[in-house]
C-alpha atoms as one frame of an Amber mdcrd trajectory, in Angstrom:
protein
  65.733  32.657-120.249  67.375  32.619-116.821  66.634  36.318-116.383  62.905
  35.748-116.920  62.932  32.970-114.312  64.642  35.310-111.843  62.022  37.989
-112.545  59.188  35.498-112.000  60.694  34.227-108.740  61.211  37.741-107.349
  57.703  38.791-108.457  56.159  35.846-106.619  58.040  36.726-103.444  57.239
  40.451-103.717  53.541  39.585-104.183  53.537  37.861-100.815  53.293  34.344
-102.201  54.715  31.771 -99.793  56.924  29.330-101.674  56.835  26.040 -99.784
  60.153  24.221 -99.713  63.662  25.332-100.441  63.680  26.235-104.126  66.078
  28.596-105.815  64.416  28.529-109.242  61.020  27.758-110.750  62.454  24.709
-112.504  62.865  23.035-109.119  59.219  23.419-108.002  57.487  20.182-107.046
  53.895  19.468-108.058  52.764  20.249-104.519  54.566  23.591-104.550  52.981
  24.526-107.894  49.476  23.738-106.572  50.076  25.903-103.522  51.573  28.784
-105.532  48.758  28.730-108.112  46.084  28.708-105.390  47.743  31.639-103.633
  47.918  33.592-106.901  44.239  32.928-107.654  43.342  34.131-104.162  45.371
  37.311-104.774  43.499  38.009-108.021  40.074  37.906-106.361  40.239  37.688
-102.568  36.477  38.262-102.242  35.596  35.029-104.042  35.643  31.575-102.508
  39.113  30.763-101.314  41.132  28.248-103.271  42.628  25.532-101.093  46.414
  25.535-101.085  46.564  21.840-100.268  46.833  18.922-102.627  44.251  16.234
-101.909  45.566  12.728-102.384  42.902  10.160-103.203  43.356   6.774-101.624
  44.004   3.958-104.098  40.936   2.038-102.922  38.626   5.033-103.146  37.818
   5.373 -99.460  38.332   9.090 -99.385  41.061  11.624 -99.499  43.625  12.981
 -97.119  44.836  16.591 -97.344  48.552  17.119 -97.362  49.484  20.487 -95.946
  51.906  22.401 -98.129  52.762  25.034 -95.574  55.956  23.928 -93.895
């Protein structure tokens, strides 16, 4: 199981995916990091389509809008 996680981590890095934060394994990824990584992977699959945002939008609790949180450190 650990070997497959190592393969996935090295494949992400070799694909040019920026991994925000200081993670040594996929089990440590935060929700924000997963959103960013998934968006980057989708953009790699079809770069000619509309770009997926690699930010997580946080909706305000009173519904007055949203504020993007940048995941690129």
